[in-house]
C-alpha positions in Angstrom: 0.0 0.0 0.0 1.5 3.4 -1.0 2.0 6.1 1.6 -0.2 8.4 -0.5 -3.2 6.1 -0.3 -3.2 5.8 3.5 -2.9 9.4 4.5 -6.0 10.9 6.1 -6.4 14.6 5.1 -2.7 14.7 4.0 -1.1 18.1 4.1 -1.0 20.0 0.8 2.7 20.1 0.2 2.2 21.8 -3.2 1.1 24.9 -1.3 4.0 24.7 1.1 7.6 25.9 0.5 10.3 23.3 -0.1 11.6 24.1 3.4 8.3 24.2 5.2 7.9 22.2 8.4 4.7 20.7 7.1 6.5 19.1 4.2 8.8 17.0 6.4 6.2 15.1 8.4 7.1 11.5 8.1 4.8 9.1 6.2 4.2 5.4 6.8 7.3 3.4 5.9 9.8 6.1 7.1 12.5 4.6 9.2 13.5 6.7 12.2 17.1 5.4 11.9 17.5 7.7 8.9 17.4 10.8 11.2 20.6 10.3 13.2 22.8 10.1 10.1 21.1 13.3 8.8 22.1 15.0 12.1 25.6 13.6 11.9 26.1 14.9 8.4 25.6 18.4 9.7 27.4 18.0 13.0 30.5 16.4 11.4 30.8 19.5 9.2 30.3 22.3 11.8 32.4 20.3 14.2 35.4 21.5 12.2 35.2 24.6 14.4 37.2 22.5 17.0 40.0 21.9 14.4 40.4 25.4 13.0 43.7 25.8 14.7 45.2 23.8 11.9 45.0 27.0 9.8 46.7 29.3 12.3 50.4 28.6 11.4 49.9 28.6 7.6 47.9 31.9 7.8 50.5 33.4 10.1 52.9 33.3 7.1 50.5 33.9 4.2 52.6 36.7 2.9 56.1 35.6 3.9 55.3 31.9 2.8 58.4 30.4 4.5 58.6 32.8 7.5 56.1 35.3 8.9 56.6 38.8 7.5 56.2 40.9 10.6 54.4 44.2 10.6 56.0 47.4 11.8 56.2 47.6 15.6 54.6 51.0 15.7 51.6 49.9 13.6 48.3 50.4 15.4 45.5 47.8 15.7 43.3 49.2 13.0 46.2 49.6 10.7 47.0 45.9 11.3 43.4 44.9 10.6 43.5 46.4 7.1 47.2 45.9 6.3 48.0 43.8 3.2 51.8 43.8 3.3 52.6 41.9 6.5 51.5 38.7 8.2 48.9 38.2 11.0 49.8 37.0 14.5 48.4 33.6 15.7 46.8 35.5 18.6 44.9 37.7 16.2 43.7 34.6 14.2 42.7 32.9 17.5 39.9 35.4 17.9 38.0 33.4 15.4 37.9 30.5 17.8 36.4 32.7 20.5 33.9 34.1 18.1 32.9 30.6 17.1 31.7 29.6 20.5 30.3 32.9 21.7 28.2 33.2 18.5 27.2 29.5 18.8 25.8 30.1 22.3 24.2 33.4 21.4 22.6 32.3 18.1 21.3 29.1 19.6 19.7 31.2 22.4 18.3 33.8 20.1 16.9 31.7 17.3 16.1 28.5 19.2 12.3 29.4 19.4 12.3 30.1 15.7 13.8 26.7 15.0 11.0 24.9 16.9 8.5 26.6 14.7 10.4 26.6 11.4 11.5 23.0 11.7 14.9 21.3 11.4 15.1 21.3 7.6 14.9 25.1 7.3 17.3 25.5 10.3 19.8 23.0 8.7 19.7 24.9 5.4 20.3 28.2 7.0 23.2 26.6 9.0 24.7 25.3 5.8 24.5 28.7 4.1 26.0 30.5 7.1 28.8 28.0 7.8 29.8 27.4 4.2 29.2 31.0 3.2 31.4 32.1 6.1 34.2 29.9 4.7 33.8 31.5 1.3 34.0 35.0 2.9 37.1 33.9 4.8 38.6 32.6 1.6 38.2 36.0 0.1 39.7 37.5 3.2 42.8 35.3 2.8 43.0 36.2 -0.9 42.8 39.9 -0.2 44.7 39.6 3.1 41.9 41.2 5.2 41.7 39.6 8.6 38.4 41.3 9.4 36.8 39.3 6.7 37.9 36.1 8.5 36.5 37.3 11.7 33.2 38.3 10.0 33.0 35.3 7.7 33.9 32.2 9.7 33.8 33.9 13.2 30.4 35.8 13.1 28.4 34.4 10.2 29.9 30.9 10.6 29.3 31.1 14.3 25.6 31.7 13.7 25.6 28.7 11.5 27.3 26.7 14.2 24.5 27.5 16.7 21.6 26.7 14.4 23.3 23.6 13.1 24.2 22.4 16.6 20.6 22.5 18.0 18.8 21.7 14.7 18.4 18.0 15.4 17.9 18.0 19.2 14.2 18.3 19.5 13.6 16.1 16.4 15.8 13.3 17.7 14.2 13.4 21.2 10.8 13.1 19.6 11.9 10.2 17.4 13.6 8.4 20.3 11.5 9.0 23.4 12.5 5.6 24.6 16.3 6.3 24.2 16.7 10.1 24.4 20.3 10.0 25.6 21.4 7.6 23.0 19.8 9.6 20.2 21.3 13.0 21.2 24.6 11.3 21.9 24.8 10.0 18.4 24.3 13.5 16.9 26.5 15.5 19.3 29.2 12.8 19.0 29.4 14.2 15.4 30.3 17.7 16.6 33.2 16.3 18.6 34.2 14.2 15.6 34.2 17.0 13.1 37.8 18.0 13.8 39.0 14.4 13.4 37.9 14.6 9.8 38.3 18.3 9.0 41.8 18.8 10.5 43.7 16.0 8.5 41.6 16.8 5.4 42.5 20.5 5.6 46.2 19.6 6.2 46.2 17.4 3.0 44.4 20.1 1.0 46.8 22.8 2.1 49.7 20.7 1.0 48.1 19.9 -2.3 47.3 23.6 -3.1 50.5 25.1 -1.7 52.7 26.8 -4.2 55.8 29.0 -4.0 53.4 32.0 -3.7 50.6 30.5 -1.7 50.2 28.5 1.5 47.1 26.9 0.1 44.5 28.1 2.7 42.4 30.2 0.3 41.8 27.2 -2.0 41.3 24.9 1.0 38.6 27.1 2.4 36.7 27.1 -0.9 37.1 23.3 -1.4 35.8 22.6 2.1 33.0 25.0 1.7 31.7 23.1 -1.3 32.2 19.6 0.4 30.5 20.8 3.6 27.6 22.4 1.7 26.8 19.2 -0.1 26.9 17.1 3.1 25.0 19.7 5.2 22.3 20.1 2.6 21.9 16.3 2.3 21.5 16.2 6.1 19.0 19.0 6.2 16.9 17.4 3.5 17.2 14.1 5.3 15.4 15.4 8.4 11.9 14.2 9.0 9.7 14.9 12.1 7.2 12.4 13.5 3.5 13.2 13.2 1.7 14.5 16.3 0.9 11.7 18.6 3.4 9.2 17.2 5.4 6.9 19.6 7.6 3.9 18.9 5.9 0.6 18.5 5.6 -1.3 21.8 6.7 1.7 23.9 4.5 3.1 26.6 5.4 6.5 28.2 6.1 6.1 31.9 3.2 7.0 34.2 3.1 10.7 35.2 4.2 9.9 38.8 6.5 6.9 38.1 9.6 9.2 37.9 9.0 12.7 39.1 12.2 13.8 37.3 10.6 12.9 33.9 7.6 15.0 33.0 5.0 14.4 30.4 4.1 18.2 30.4 5.8 21.0 28.6 7.4 24.4 29.6 7.5 27.3 27.2 10.9 28.6 26.3 10.0 32.2 27.3 9.5 31.0 30.9 12.8 29.2 31.5 14.8 32.3 32.5 12.7 32.4 35.7 12.8 28.8 36.6 15.4 27.8 39.2 16.0 24.3 37.7 17.1 25.9 34.4 19.8 27.9 36.2 20.9 24.9 38.2 21.4 23.0 35.0 23.1 26.0 33.5 25.6 25.8 36.3 25.9 22.1 35.9 26.9 22.4 32.2 29.0 25.5 32.7 31.1 24.0 35.5 31.5 20.6 33.8 32.5 22.2 30.5 34.8 24.8 32.2 36.9 22.1 33.8 37.3 20.1 30.6 37.7 22.9 28.0 40.6 24.4 29.9 42.5 21.1 29.7 41.7 20.7 26.0 43.4 23.9 25.2 46.6 23.1 27.2 46.8 19.3 26.7 49.9 19.3 24.6 52.1 21.7 26.6 50.8 20.2 29.9 52.1 16.7 29.0 55.4 18.1 27.8 56.0 20.3 30.8 54.9 17.8 33.5 57.0 14.8 32.2 59.7 16.5 30.1 62.4 14.0 29.1 60.6 11.0 30.7 58.4 10.9 27.6 61.4 9.8 25.6 63.2 7.9 28.3 65.8 10.5 29.3 66.2 12.4 32.6 65.6 16.1 32.9 62.8 18.6 32.6 61.6 20.3 29.4 64.2 23.1 29.7 67.1 20.7 29.6 66.1 19.1 26.2 67.7 19.9 22.9 65.7 20.8 19.8 65.6 17.3 18.5 64.4 15.9 21.8 61.8 18.7 22.0 60.5 17.7 18.6 60.1 14.1 19.7 58.1 15.0 22.8 56.0 17.4 20.8 55.0 14.4 18.5 54.1 12.4 21.6 52.1 15.3 23.0 50.2 15.5 19.7 49.4 11.8 20.0 48.0 12.6 23.5 45.8 15.4 22.2 44.5 13.0 19.5 43.7 10.3 22.1 41.8 12.9 24.2 39.8 13.7 21.1 38.8 10.1 20.7 37.7 9.8 24.3 35.8 13.1 24.0 33.8 11.7 21.0 33.3 8.2 22.5 32.2 9.7 25.8 29.4 11.6 24.1 27.8 8.4 22.9 28.7 6.2 25.9 27.7 8.4 28.7 24.5 9.7 27.0 23.4 6.2 26.3 24.2 5.2 29.9 22.0 8.0 31.1 19.0 6.2 29.6 19.5 3.4 32.2 20.8 5.2 35.3 19.1 8.5 34.8 20.4 12.0 33.9 20.9 13.2 37.4 22.9 10.2 38.5 25.0 10.4 35.3 26.1 13.9 36.3 26.7 12.7 39.8 29.2 10.3 38.3 30.8 13.1 36.2 31.3 15.3 39.2 32.4 12.7 41.8 34.6 10.7 39.5 35.9 13.9 37.9 36.8 15.4 41.3 38.8 12.3 42.3 40.6 12.2 38.9 41.6 15.9 39.0 42.7 15.6 42.6 44.9 12.5 41.6 46.5 14.1 38.6 49.2 16.0 40.5 50.2 12.8 42.3 50.4 10.9 39.0 52.6 13.6 37.6 54.9 13.7 40.6 55.2 9.9 40.5 56.2 10.0 36.9 53.4 7.7 35.9 52.7 8.6 32.3 50.2 5.9 31.7 48.1 6.8 34.8 48.3 10.5 33.9 47.1 9.9 30.4 44.3 7.5 31.6 43.1 10.2 34.0 42.6 12.8 31.4 41.1 10.4 28.8 38.4 9.6 31.3 38.0 13.3 32.2 37.6 14.2 28.5 35.0 11.4 28.0 32.9 13.0 30.7 33.4 16.4 29.2 32.0 15.2 26.0 29.3 13.1 27.8 28.1 16.3 29.5 27.3 17.9 26.2 25.5 14.9 24.9 23.5 14.2 28.1 22.2 17.7 28.8 19.6 17.7 26.0 17.9 14.6 27.4 18.1 16.1 30.9 16.3 19.2 29.6 13.6 17.0 27.9 13.1 15.1 31.1 12.7 18.3 33.2 10.9 20.7 30.8 9.2 18.4 28.3 9.8 17.9 24.6 7.7 20.6 22.9 10.3 23.3 23.0 13.4 21.4 24.2 15.5 22.6 21.2 14.8 26.2 22.1 15.5 25.6 25.8 18.7 23.8 24.9 19.7 26.8 22.8 19.4 29.1 25.8 21.3 26.7 28.0 24.2 26.8 25.5 25.0 30.3 26.8 26.7 28.3 29.6 29.1 26.9 27.0 29.9 30.4 25.8 30.7 31.3 29.4 32.7 28.2 30.0 34.7 28.9 26.8 36.1 32.0 28.6 36.2 30.8 32.2 38.0 27.4 31.7 40.9 28.6 29.5 41.4 31.7 31.7 41.7 29.6 34.9 44.2 27.2 33.3 46.3 29.7 31.3 46.5 32.4 34.0 47.2 30.0 36.8 50.0 28.5 34.7 51.5 31.9 34.1 51.1 32.8 37.8 52.8 29.6 39.0 55.7 30.2 36.6 56.1 33.8 37.9 56.6 32.3 41.4 59.5 30.3 40.1 57.9 26.9 40.2 59.4 24.3 37.8 57.2 23.6 34.7 56.5 20.1 36.0 54.6 21.6 39.0 52.8 24.6 37.5 49.5 22.7 36.9 49.1 21.2 40.4 47.1 24.1 41.8 45.1 24.4 38.6 44.0 20.8 39.0 42.8 21.4 42.5 40.9 24.5 41.3 39.2 22.5 38.6 38.3 19.8 41.1 36.7 22.5 43.2 34.6 23.6 40.2 33.3 20.1 40.0 32.2 20.2 43.6 30.2 23.3 42.9 28.7 21.5 39.8 27.8 18.5 42.0 26.0 20.8 44.5 24.0 22.4 41.6 23.1 18.9 40.3 22.0 17.6 43.7 19.7 20.7 44.1 17.7 19.9 40.9 14.1 19.0 41.8 11.0 18.5 39.6 9.7 21.7 37.9 6.8 23.2 39.7 3.4 22.8 38.1 2.9 26.5 37.7 5.7 26.7 35.1 4.1 24.2 32.6 1.9 25.2 29.7 -1.8 24.8 30.1 -3.6 22.6 27.5 -4.8 25.8 25.7 -1.2 27.2 25.7 0.2 23.9 24.4 -2.4 23.7 21.7 -1.6 27.3 20.6 2.1 26.5 20.5 1.5 23.4 18.5 -0.4 25.5 16.0 2.5 28.0 15.8 4.9 25.1 15.4 2.8 24.0 12.3 2.1 20.6 13.8 -0.3 19.1 11.2 -3.5 17.2 12.1 -6.2 15.7 10.0 -9.8 16.7 9.7 -11.6 18.0 12.8 -8.3 18.2 14.7 -7.9 14.4 14.7 -4.6 12.6 14.2 -3.1 12.9 10.7 -2.9 9.1 10.5 -5.0 6.2 11.8 -3.4 4.0 14.6 -2.7 1.4 11.9 -0.9 3.9 9.8 1.0 5.3 12.8 2.3 1.8 13.5 4.0 1.8 10.0 6.0 4.9 10.9 9.5 4.7 12.5 10.6 1.3 11.2 10.7 -0.6 7.9 11.3 1.2 4.7 14.2 0.4 2.3 17.1 -1.1 4.4 19.5 -0.2 1.6 18.7 3.5 2.1 19.4 3.2 5.8 22.7 1.5 5.1 23.7 4.1 2.5 22.9 6.9 4.9 25.0 5.5 7.7 27.8 4.6 5.3 27.9 8.2 4.0 28.7 9.5 7.5 30.5 6.4 8.8 33.3 6.3 6.2 34.6 9.8 6.8 34.3 9.4 10.6 36.1 6.0 10.5 38.9 7.7 8.4 39.2 10.5 10.9 39.4 8.0 13.8 42.1 6.0 12.0 44.2 9.0 11.3 43.9 10.1 14.9 44.8 6.6 16.2 47.9 6.6 14.1 49.0 9.8 15.9 48.0 8.4 19.3 50.1 5.2 18.7 53.2 7.4 19.3 52.3 7.4 23.0 52.9 3.7 23.2 56.2 3.5 21.4 
């Protein structure tokens, strides 16, 4: 039986735009396992934001080619911004990284409500245009040597694309997988962590391919990646489908309203969350968990080198006693450490989010904070004892929980505030990420500099920092333990919910009845063409597997 013949009062797609939310309501025979690879296609592309540092050194010698051509020392800031005859500093390029995550949090907070009403396809398309268009503007900036175009292109416009792309699948996945919310969001957000595993080595290969005696190859690499990413992101956006109103997985029964007070069947409107204590407690939970992890990510390579020095290559002496050849060897080992942390960051997103489906979201964060506190507190002892394996293991587990925190929080929000506007609420919560992106690196970097100014040897400058980060996790634990069910007064009334559903363009059949009969509903979510499901997962799986393999090759250096 064709899907067209079983629809009751089917929506008139001819009258809808190609990107209209009504157009992407799933029909009988649609398999819900096609949605996660669509989300991954977008997240694997925008996740390259984590790997943008691969461009800093080549761009810092875009004019000089072999060596940076420094600007005049008396040149002012504005003059440097518009200068075309001298190279940019890495610190100036690094502002793009800050813009990425500030704009990600802000755009997700500002346009999260629009996303719920416009639907994931339209949000995905806008994300693709912004992210890839930002790369094109940045390419022009490289070609004309205007750093402000890089800040505007990838930093601001691309940052907006990051925010919309990041939250585009959240609400949709939670509605498709109410029985496994953590696993579903873990699969997608795993892709954001994995984007750099693919993008960084790809960019490196492209820059080497396009490099000439007069070009470092970044301009051409930006344009090539913009095209590749646009194709993948558009495929992902057009792969999105939303379940019809009232759909649930076959054989799954929602838990009774009072079975678990931490999981509600009601819904909170996004405009109310700023005034709800639970929202701010979860804001603190995410901010403190991320602050502790993100500071370590930025300093992972120098931290390993400074703590262990010559021990990394089997010789005595701190980092200051090594010759250039030895420094190069330990730098390679530290790069392997950074790659290993990336793999645990990605794997933790899926593992911990899936685990939360069984032990609960609140308990998962208890594990993050208690175990994280113990590991941060043990790190100085591992460093002092010279136990490289224990030190590496500590931070691998810590980074798995850092990634797991990102992947588990959307399901936590859905449990607490309902699913109707969880994508918009998640967008507002991501302002915690923007805050953590400043707080974490500041704590780690400034404490390192302060410790060095006191005359401490490099192997000991991170000890106090580890204890401070452990203290942050104690505060996060207290926030998490204070989370209680949301008060009834904050939930939408049936009339408010009906109005919001109408604004969100949730289609129903005649007389407000369900769009499909129960028999037709049972055909949605599974079945379909298995070859199509396999092709979708292969399309995202092959690039991800390649990125993991390249990273593992670097990580193997740690064990030789």
